[in-house]
Structures are given as C-alpha cells and as structure tokens.
C-alpha positions in Angstrom: -23.3 -21.0 -23.6 -23.6 -20.9 -19.9 -26.9 -20.2 -18.2 -26.7 -17.5 -15.4 -28.9 -17.8 -12.4 -29.6 -14.5 -10.6 -31.7 -14.0 -7.6 -33.5 -10.9 -6.5 -30.6 -9.8 -4.3 -28.4 -9.6 -7.4 -31.0 -7.5 -9.2 -31.2 -5.1 -6.2 -27.4 -4.6 -6.4 -27.6 -3.8 -10.1 -30.4 -1.3 -9.5 -28.4 0.4 -6.8 -25.6 1.2 -9.3 -27.7 4.1 -10.4 -26.9 6.0 -7.2 -24.9 9.2 -7.5 -21.6 7.8 -6.4 -19.7 11.0 -6.4 -22.1 12.5 -3.8 -21.4 9.6 -1.5 -17.6 9.9 -2.0 -17.5 13.6 -1.3 -19.5 13.3 1.9 -16.5 12.1 3.8 -12.8 11.8 3.4 -11.7 8.6 1.7 -9.8 6.0 3.7 -6.8 4.5 1.9 -6.5 0.8 1.4 -3.8 -1.2 -0.4 -4.7 -4.4 -2.3 -2.1 -6.7 -3.9 -3.4 -9.0 -6.6 -1.9 -12.5 -7.0 -0.4 -11.8 -10.4 -0.6 -9.3 -13.3 -3.8 -7.4 -14.3 -6.1 -9.5 -16.4 -9.8 -10.3 -16.6 -9.3 -12.9 -13.9 -9.3 -10.1 -11.3 -11.3 -7.5 -13.4 -14.1 -7.1 -10.7 -11.6 -5.3 -8.4 -10.6 -2.9 -11.2 -14.3 -2.4 -12.1 -15.2 -1.5 -8.5 -12.6 1.2 -8.6 -13.4 2.5 -12.0 -17.2 2.8 -11.3 -16.6 4.5 -8.0 -18.0 1.6 -5.8 -15.0 1.8 -3.5 -15.3 5.6 -3.3 -19.0 5.2 -2.5 -18.0 3.2 0.6 -15.5 6.0 1.6 -12.5 4.1 0.3 -9.5 5.0 -1.8 -8.2 1.6 -2.9 -4.8 1.2 -4.5 -4.6 -2.0 -6.5 -1.2 -3.4 -7.4 -0.1 -6.4 -9.4 1.4 -9.3 -7.5 4.0 -12.0 -7.9 2.2 -15.1 -6.7 -0.2 -16.3 -4.1 2.5 -16.9 -1.5 3.9 -13.4 -2.1 0.4 -12.0 -1.4 0.3 -13.7 2.0 3.8 -12.3 2.8 2.9 -8.8 1.7 -0.2 -8.7 3.9 1.5 -10.4 6.9 4.3 -7.8 6.7 1.9 -4.9 6.8 2.9 -3.7 3.4 -0.6 -4.3 2.2 -4.0 -4.3 4.0 -5.5 -6.8 1.6 -4.3 -9.4 -0.9 -5.5 -12.2 -3.2 -4.0 -15.5 -2.1 -4.5 -19.2 -2.3 -6.2 -21.0 0.5 -3.9 -24.0 0.4 -0.9 -21.7 0.6 -2.5 -19.9 3.5 -3.0 -23.3 5.3 0.6 -24.1 4.8 1.7 -20.6 6.0 -0.3 -20.8 9.2 0.9 -24.3 9.9 4.6 -23.3 9.5 4.4 -19.9 11.3 6.3 -19.8 14.6 3.9 -17.2 15.9 0.3 -16.4 15.0 0.1 -15.3 11.3 -1.7 -11.9 11.2 -3.6 -12.8 8.0 -7.0 -14.4 7.4 -9.3 -15.1 4.5 -12.4 -12.9 4.4 -14.0 -13.6 1.0 -13.7 -16.7 -1.2 -13.1 -15.4 -4.7 -12.3 -18.6 -6.5 -14.9 -21.0 -5.2 -12.8 -23.8 -6.8 -9.1 -23.7 -7.6 -8.7 -23.7 -11.4 -6.1 -26.5 -11.4 -5.9 -28.5 -14.6 -3.5 -30.7 -16.6 -3.9 -30.1 -20.3 -2.6 -32.7 -22.7 -2.3 -33.4 -26.4 -4.9 -35.8 -27.8 -2.4 -36.9 -30.5 -0.2 -38.1 -27.7 -2.8 -40.3 -26.2 -4.1 -37.9 -23.5 -7.8 -38.6 -23.2 -10.7 -37.6 -20.9 -9.3 -39.4 -17.8 -6.3 -38.8 -15.6 -5.4 -42.5 -16.1 -4.5 -41.6 -19.8 -1.5 -39.7 -18.4 0.2 -43.0 -17.5 3.8 -43.0 -18.8 3.5 -39.5 -20.2 5.7 -36.4 -19.7 4.0 -33.5 -17.9 5.6 -30.1 -17.7 5.3 -27.9 -14.6 7.3 -25.3 -12.8 9.5 -26.6 -9.9 7.2 -25.3 -7.2 3.7 -24.5 -8.1 0.3 -25.3 -6.7 -1.1 -27.5 -9.4 2.0 -29.7 -9.4 2.1 -29.9 -5.6 -1.6 -30.8 -5.4 -1.3 -33.7 -7.8 -1.1 -36.4 -5.1 -4.7 -35.4 -4.0 -5.9 -36.3 -7.5 -3.9 -39.5 -7.6 -5.4 -40.5 -4.2 -9.0 -39.5 -5.2 -8.7 -41.4 -8.6 -6.8 -44.3 -7.1 -3.8 -43.7 -9.3 -0.2 -43.9 -8.4 1.4 -40.6 -7.5 4.2 -41.5 -10.0 1.8 -42.2 -12.8 3.7 -39.9 -15.2 7.1 -38.2 -15.4 7.4 -34.6 -14.3 9.4 -32.3 -16.6 10.5 -29.1 -14.8 9.8 -26.1 -17.0 9.6 -22.3 -16.4 6.1 -20.9 -16.6 7.1 -18.8 -19.6 8.2 -21.8 -21.5 5.2 -24.1 -20.8 3.2 -23.3 -24.0 6.3 -23.8 -26.1 7.2 -27.3 -24.8 3.6 -28.4 -25.3 3.3 -27.0 -28.9 6.7 -28.4 -29.9 5.8 -31.8 -28.5 8.7 -31.9 -26.0 6.1 -33.0 -23.5 2.7 -34.7 -23.7 0.9 -32.4 -21.2 1.4 -29.5 -18.8 -0.1 -28.1 -15.6 -2.1 -24.8 -15.8 -4.4 -22.6 -14.0 -7.3 -23.2 -16.4 -8.0 -19.5 -17.1 -4.3 -18.9 -17.7 -4.2 -21.5 -20.5 -5.8 -19.1 -23.1 -2.3 -18.4 -24.5 -2.0 -22.1 -25.3 -5.5 -22.2 -26.8 -4.4 -19.4 -29.2 -1.6 -21.6 -30.5 -3.3 -25.0 -30.5 -7.0 -25.5 -31.3 -8.8 -26.6 -28.1 -10.2 -29.6 -30.1 -6.7 -31.0 -30.1 -6.3 -30.8 -26.4 -7.8 -32.6 -23.3 -8.4 -30.5 -20.2 -8.3 -32.7 -17.1 -9.8 -30.7 -14.2 -8.8 -31.4 -10.5 -12.3 -30.2 -9.5 -14.0 -32.7 -11.8 -11.8 -35.4 -10.4 -13.4 -34.9 -7.0 -10.6 -32.7 -5.4 -12.6 -29.8 -3.9 -10.1 -27.1 -3.2 -10.9 -23.5 -2.5 -8.7 -21.3 -4.6 -7.7 -17.7 -4.2 -9.5 -15.7 -1.6 -9.4 -12.1 -0.4 -7.0 -12.0 2.5 -7.0 -9.3 5.2 -4.5 -8.3 7.8 -5.4 -8.6 11.5 -4.6 -4.9 11.9 -7.2 -3.9 9.3 -9.8 -6.2 10.8 -9.3 -4.9 14.3 -8.8 -1.2 13.7 -11.0 -0.6 10.6 -13.6 -3.3 10.4 -16.1 -1.0 8.6 -13.6 -0.2 5.9 -13.1 -3.9 5.3 -16.9 -4.5 5.2 -17.3 -1.6 2.7 -14.5 -3.0 0.5 -16.1 -6.4 0.3 -19.6 -4.9 -0.4 -18.1 -2.9 -3.3 -16.1 -5.8 -4.6 -19.1 -8.2 -4.6 -21.2 -5.5 -6.3 -18.7 -5.4 -9.2 -18.4 -9.2 -9.3 -22.2 -9.6 -9.6 -22.2 -7.1 -12.5 -19.4 -8.9 -14.3 -21.0 -12.3 -13.9 -24.2 -10.8 -15.5 -22.4 -8.8 -18.2 -18.6 -8.8 -18.4 -18.0 -6.0 -20.9 -17.6 -3.1 -18.5 -15.1 -5.1 -16.4 -13.2 -6.2 -19.5 -13.0 -2.6 -20.7 -11.9 -1.4 -17.2 -9.0 -3.8 -17.0 -7.9 -3.0 -20.5 -7.8 0.6 -19.5 -5.6 -0.3 -16.6 -3.3 -2.3 -19.0 -3.8 -1.3 -22.6 -1.5 -4.1 -23.8 -4.1 -6.7 -22.9 -5.9 -8.2 -25.9 -9.6 -7.9 -25.9 -10.2 -11.4 -27.4 -7.9 -13.2 -25.0 -9.4 -11.5 -21.9 -12.9 -12.3 -23.0 -11.9 -15.9 -23.5 -10.1 -15.9 -20.1 -13.1 -14.5 -18.2 -15.4 -17.1 -19.8 -13.2 -19.7 -18.1 -12.7 -17.8 -14.9 -16.4 -17.3 -14.2 -16.9 -21.0 -14.0 -14.7 -21.2 -11.0 -16.1 -18.1 -9.3 -19.8 -18.9 -9.7 -20.5 -22.6 -9.1 -23.2 -24.9 -7.8 -21.8 -24.2 -4.3 -22.2 -20.4 -4.7 -25.7 -20.9 -5.9 -26.4 -22.7 -2.6 -24.2 -20.8 -0.1 -23.7 -17.4 -1.8 -20.7 -15.7 -3.5 -17.7 -15.3 -1.3 -18.8 -17.9 1.2 -17.4 -21.3 2.1 -18.9 -24.6 3.3 -17.1 -25.4 6.6 -16.9 -29.1 5.9 -15.2 -28.5 2.5 -12.6 -26.2 4.2 -12.0 -28.7 7.0 -11.4 -31.4 4.4 -9.0 -29.2 2.5 -7.0 -28.5 5.6 -6.6 -32.2 6.2 -5.7 -33.0 2.6 -3.1 -30.1 2.4 -1.7 -31.2 5.7 -1.2 -34.8 4.4 0.0 -33.8 1.0 2.5 -31.2 2.1 3.6 -33.2 5.2 2.6 -30.4 7.6 2.7 -30.8 11.4 0.2 -29.0 13.6 -2.7 -27.9 11.3 -4.5 -24.6 11.8 -8.2 -24.7 12.9 -10.6 -23.4 10.3 -11.4 -20.3 12.4 -7.7 -19.4 12.3 -7.7 -19.3 8.5 -11.1 -17.9 7.7 -13.1 -15.0 9.3 -16.7 -14.8 8.3 -17.5 -11.6 10.3 -17.0 -9.2 7.4 -19.0 -10.9 4.6 -21.6 -8.7 2.7 -25.2 -9.8 2.3 -25.3 -13.1 0.5 -25.9 -13.2 -3.2 -26.6 -16.7 -4.4 -25.4 -17.1 -7.8 -24.1 -20.0 -9.8 -23.4 -21.3 -13.3 -24.4 -24.4 -15.1 -23.3 -25.9 -18.4 
C-alpha cells in the first residue's frame, strides 16, 4: 500500500470543505466555463467531476461544463479554436503544436495534472519479457499507428542505450490491443499505465511485466490543464478559481478517493466500481510523485520542461522549438500543496 504524505496546507483545504458552498454560489451569478477532457470519463479525471459535484466550482462563481474528449491533440485543437476555454492535453503534443504553428498558438499549460506521463510497455513473461527494456529484443510490440507512447520510444532507447529498432512494431487499433496480447499474437503492447486495467482483468498481473518510461529515466510531463489565451486575458480570476477548486478536489481524492469514484460513476453509470478503483490506484502514482512532494501539485521544474522540449524536438524532428514560457504560464497557479507518494 502506498504511503500518503500530506502537509498542513492540504489539511487546511480539507477543513475548508465544510463551508456552506451554496451560499457562496448564490452570492453572484455563475460564470460559464467549458472544459474538454482528453478522453472518456473515468477515475483518471475524477477530480474534475468531484469538484463539480461537491460545488467547489460553484463556490468560485463558476458553472463548469465538463465534456469527454477524443485525445490529447484534439483537446489542444478544441481550446485553440475557441470551442472550449480549457482542456486536458499532453505537454509533448503541446510542444509539437507550438513548434508547427504558423502563428502564435493561443493555448498554454496552466496546471500540470500528470506529473509524469504514464507511458509503459507491458509484456508477457512467458514470452521472455522481463524487468528491463532490453528483454524486448526481437519481440513483437503492438501499438496504434500514431500514439504518444510509440512515438516517444526513441527517448527510452537513447536513455537505455538500446537500438531504436530493438523490436518489431505491430500496428493495432487501440480497441484490439488487449486481444492481441491475450491471444499471443504479440509479445507486448504500449499502454497508458492506468488504461491497462482492462488487460489486468484478463491476464493476472503476475504474468505480465510493466516497463515504465519514467523508471527508464525518461522524465516527461504528461497531460496538463490547458487554457486559452482569451480566457487568461479576459477572465484571469475565473481561471484562478477553476484551478483552486480543481486542486481542492484533487487533494481530497489523493487522501480518500471514494467520493471521487462515486462522483464519476454517477456521471457514467456504466463504469465498473472495481475497475475504476484499480485505475485510480495507478493514476495517483503519476499525479503525486517525489517531484510534487518537493515542488507542489500542478507545478513543474523548469529544467525538466526544458529537457522535454529538447527531447521532443529531436525525436519528432521539429524545427524551431518554443521557449518554455510560450508553453507554460505559471501566473494562475493556486497556493502550493506539496504532496507525493512513495512505495
């Protein structure tokens, strides 16, 4: 079981939850905000649903519409187009989007949700996949044609001093990935770690090896809260209130996830309670890390971001790379809550 480390600031946030939220909400008209998630509703993003369900957004004077998404790149596009004020999108994808934009992209990250990208390759032990990436030599690895874990593989190969062609890629739809692993058509497959709970339901985890990019020394920030330039310029206080409320719910879920798990299942009753609890147990390890214990939830270390920009530029063969301040705006962060997890 993981040990949680909570400082006094987190306790203060929890105590504040006893305030009569309805009184705050009724004191002023609620401002509408539209948030697009990166994918479907699940425990991965339950803190946003919890903040809405418990009235934390309303207490900040906000009426937040939360919609499911269709990928990290789509989130960037939705915010850039003005269709949404806020989105959940991948930092590496944001780097690429800024690098390729002909004009200034009106989107910046404002809160780092996934402190580390949950990129993993999961392999079958009975096929010789062990505890190191070197064990993938000569194997078949399933992945979608264009997805971030596959595209980021050269970073792992470089870090681990392995050939980029160590194994053979087998292009597979996301929906078929579990099937090809279970049937034995491939030896391994790429996953977002917390999206692999469906595979773990079909194959005992003891039969699988989980090879983590983060453990391999590839320190990539994952999905962050993205905001439009228009929102930042015209309604900065609304953005600050949104981030305060979101962090409040995140801190609560890291301490005790049940209310958030219940809230997201109310939003989508088809979600299975056991799967979502298992998923969140994995997710929290990427949200609350040793870095967030030192720097605070939602924050970044500039040197880590700078290195990621350089690595993404090299791996994706980008030209002019964006400066860190073009990607990330720290002006709207709530009071730091230093919180991490340890095995």
